[in-house]
VEXVEX-115184 format. One line per field, with one value per residue (C-alpha): residue number from 1; residue in three letters; x, y, z. Coordinates in Angstrom, 1 decimal, decimal comma, always signed. Layout:
BEGIN
nr c(NUM_...) .
rest c(ALA_...) .
east c(X_...) .
north c(Y_...) .
up c(Z_...) .
***
This chain:
BEGIN
nr c(1_2_3_4_5_6_7_8_9_10_11_12_13_14_15_16_17_18_19_20_21_22_23_24_25_26_27_28_29_30_31_32_33_34_35_36_37_38_39_40_41_42_43_44_45_46_47_48_49_50_51_52_53_54_55_56_57_58_59_60_61_62_63_64_65_66_67_68_69_70_71_72_73_74_75_76_77_78_79_80_81_82_83_84_85_86) .
rest c(UNK_UNK_UNK_UNK_UNK_UNK_UNK_UNK_UNK_UNK_UNK_UNK_UNK_UNK_UNK_UNK_UNK_UNK_UNK_UNK_UNK_UNK_UNK_UNK_UNK_UNK_UNK_UNK_UNK_UNK_UNK_UNK_UNK_UNK_UNK_UNK_UNK_UNK_UNK_UNK_UNK_UNK_UNK_UNK_UNK_UNK_UNK_UNK_UNK_UNK_UNK_UNK_UNK_UNK_UNK_UNK_UNK_UNK_UNK_UNK_UNK_UNK_UNK_UNK_UNK_UNK_UNK_UNK_UNK_UNK_UNK_UNK_UNK_UNK_UNK_UNK_UNK_UNK_UNK_UNK_UNK_UNK_UNK_UNK_UNK_UNK) .
east c(+61,4_+58,7_+57,9_+57,0_+54,5_+53,1_+52,7_+51,1_+48,6_+47,9_+47,1_+45,1_+43,0_+42,6_+41,5_+39,0_+37,4_+36,9_+35,0_+32,8_+31,8_+30,9_+29,1_+27,1_+26,5_+25,1_+23,2_+21,3_+20,6_+19,6_+17,0_+15,8_+15,5_+13,5_+11,1_+10,6_+9,9_+7,5_+5,5_+5,2_+3,8_+1,2_+0,1_-0,1_-2,2_-4,5_-4,8_-5,3_-8,3_-10,2_-9,6_-11,1_-13,9_-16,9_-17,6_-20,2_-23,6_-23,2_-26,9_-28,7_-27,2_-28,1_-31,4_-32,7_-30,7_-33,4_-36,4_-35,6_-35,6_-38,7_-40,5_-39,2_-40,7_-43,6_-43,9_-43,4_-45,8_-48,1_-47,3_-47,9_-51,6_-53,4_-56,3_-54,5_-52,3_-49,6) .
north c(-3,0_-0,9_+1,7_-1,2_-2,7_+0,5_+1,1_-1,9_-1,6_+1,6_-0,4_-2,8_-0,4_+1,8_-1,4_-2,4_+1,2_+0,8_-2,5_-1,1_+1,3_-0,4_-3,0_-0,2_+1,0_-2,4_-2,4_+0,6_-0,7_-4,0_-2,1_+0,2_-3,2_-4,7_-1,7_-1,7_-5,7_-4,9_-2,2_-4,5_-7,4_-4,9_-4,5_-8,1_-8,9_-5,5_-6,5_-10,0_-9,1_-7,0_-9,9_-12,3_-10,4_-10,3_-6,7_-4,7_-4,2_-0,4_-0,6_-2,5_-0,7_+2,7_+1,4_+0,0_+2,9_+5,1_+2,6_+3,5_+7,3_+6,9_+4,2_+7,2_+10,1_+8,3_+7,6_+11,1_+12,2_+9,7_+10,8_+14,8_+13,8_+11,2_+10,9_+10,2_+7,2_+7,4) .
up c(+11,7_+13,9_+11,0_+8,4_+11,1_+11,6_+7,7_+7,6_+10,1_+9,1_+5,4_+6,9_+8,8_+5,6_+4,2_+6,7_+6,9_+3,0_+3,4_+6,2_+4,5_+1,5_+3,5_+4,5_+1,5_+0,3_+3,5_+2,5_-0,9_+0,4_+2,8_-0,6_-2,2_+0,2_+0,9_-3,3_-3,2_-0,3_-2,1_-5,3_-2,9_-1,2_-4,9_-6,2_-3,3_-4,0_-7,5_-6,6_-4,1_-7,1_-9,2_-6,8_-5,8_-7,8_-9,7_-8,6_-10,6_-10,5_-13,1_-10,5_-7,1_-8,9_-9,3_-6,0_-4,6_-6,6_-5,8_-2,2_-2,8_-4,1_-1,7_+0,8_-0,6_-0,9_+2,4_+3,7_+1,1_+2,5_+6,3_+5,3_+3,8_+5,8_+3,7_+0,8_-0,6_-2,2) .
***
């Protein structure tokens, strides 16, 4: 009778250890999936922000920047030669 109880206990112990290993693997997979879901959520959030923000007028912005550069050059040139207007 003692040998049967020991055998049963060892068999149950092996089953519990196997279940514990399986649960540990499942937890690792769930964590990996949650990380991936978070990554996808972050990308969707960034894409949504890009859609909702107004597009930048690249041509207009560069034209304004060029005008500011030209004005700064003219002012610098006028400072060098005080007798002449730019």
